C-alpha positions as CSV (number, residue, x, y, z in Angstrom):
1,X,4.8,-71.8,27.2
2,X,4.7,-68.2,28.1
3,X,3.2,-65.4,26.0
4,X,4.6,-61.9,25.7
5,X,2.1,-59.1,26.3
6,X,2.6,-56.0,24.3
7,X,0.6,-52.9,23.9
8,X,-0.7,-52.3,20.3
9,X,1.2,-49.0,20.1
10,X,4.4,-50.7,20.9
11,X,3.8,-53.4,18.2
12,X,3.0,-50.6,15.8
13,X,6.4,-49.0,16.4
14,X,8.2,-52.3,16.2
15,X,6.6,-53.1,12.8
16,X,5.2,-56.2,11.3
17,X,8.6,-57.8,10.5
18,X,9.7,-57.7,14.2
19,X,6.3,-58.7,15.5
20,X,6.4,-61.8,13.3
21,X,9.8,-62.6,14.5
22,X,8.8,-62.4,18.1
23,X,5.9,-64.7,17.3
24,X,8.3,-67.3,16.1
25,X,9.5,-67.7,19.6
26,X,6.3,-67.2,21.6
27,X,2.8,-66.0,21.4
28,X,2.4,-62.2,21.3
29,X,-0.8,-61.0,23.1
30,X,-1.5,-57.4,21.8
31,X,-3.2,-55.2,24.4
32,X,-5.2,-52.0,24.4
33,X,-5.4,-50.2,27.9
34,X,-4.2,-53.5,29.4
35,X,-6.9,-55.7,27.8
36,X,-6.0,-58.4,25.3
37,X,-7.4,-57.5,21.9
38,X,-5.4,-59.8,19.5
39,X,-2.8,-62.6,19.4
40,X,0.0,-63.0,17.0
41,X,1.4,-66.5,16.8
42,X,3.5,-68.7,14.5
43,X,1.8,-70.7,11.8
44,X,3.5,-73.9,13.1
45,X,2.3,-73.4,16.6
46,X,-1.4,-72.7,15.4
47,X,-1.2,-75.9,13.2
48,X,0.1,-78.0,16.2
49,X,-2.8,-76.5,18.4
50,X,-5.4,-77.3,15.7
51,X,-4.1,-80.9,15.3
52,X,-4.3,-81.4,19.2
53,X,-7.8,-80.0,19.3
54,X,-8.9,-82.3,16.4
55,X,-7.3,-85.4,18.3
56,X,-9.1,-84.5,21.4
57,X,-12.4,-84.0,19.6
58,X,-12.1,-87.4,17.9
59,X,-11.4,-89.0,21.3
60,X,-14.4,-87.4,22.8
61,X,-16.6,-88.5,19.9
62,X,-15.4,-92.1,19.9
63,X,-15.8,-92.2,23.8
64,X,-19.4,-90.9,23.3
65,X,-20.1,-93.5,20.7
66,X,-18.7,-96.2,22.9
67,X,-21.0,-95.0,25.7
68,X,-24.1,-94.7,23.4
69,X,-23.6,-98.2,22.1
70,X,-23.3,-99.6,25.6
71,X,-19.7,-100.6,25.3
72,X,-18.7,-98.8,28.4
73,X,-20.5,-96.7,30.9
74,X,-17.7,-95.2,33.1
75,X,-14.0,-94.2,32.6
76,X,-11.4,-93.3,35.3
77,X,-9.7,-90.0,35.2
78,X,-6.6,-91.9,34.0
79,X,-8.5,-93.4,31.1
80,X,-10.1,-90.1,30.1
81,X,-6.8,-88.3,30.3
82,X,-5.0,-90.9,28.2
83,X,-7.7,-90.5,25.5
84,X,-7.3,-86.9,25.5
85,X,-3.5,-86.9,25.9
86,X,-3.7,-84.9,29.2
87,X,-1.5,-85.4,32.4
88,X,-3.8,-86.5,35.1
89,X,-1.6,-85.0,37.7
90,X,-2.1,-81.5,36.2
91,X,-5.8,-82.1,36.2
92,X,-5.7,-83.0,39.9
93,X,-3.4,-79.8,40.6
94,X,-5.9,-77.6,38.9
95,X,-8.9,-79.1,40.6
96,X,-7.2,-78.7,44.0
97,X,-6.1,-75.1,43.2
98,X,-9.9,-74.2,42.5
99,X,-11.0,-75.8,45.8
100,X,-8.7,-73.3,47.7
């Protein structure tokens, strides 16, 4: 998802109602002198993000517990990505991009 960058002065001129309407479609990053200072987002998107973070946290804790109890000592990238609901191809792409 792409975010819309908007200077605080522009957001102020538009008003809260229009800013909230924009946030229904995509995140709005408010900037001051080009630097991000705040984000306006929909409650639905924030709830979804929080749900995903909680699921990932639960998976990490369960995996750590399995390791601590000696149930497993090693996971493949595919297994870790499956537990965290992450696409392994994207992980590989990002890793390759950082090597360049």
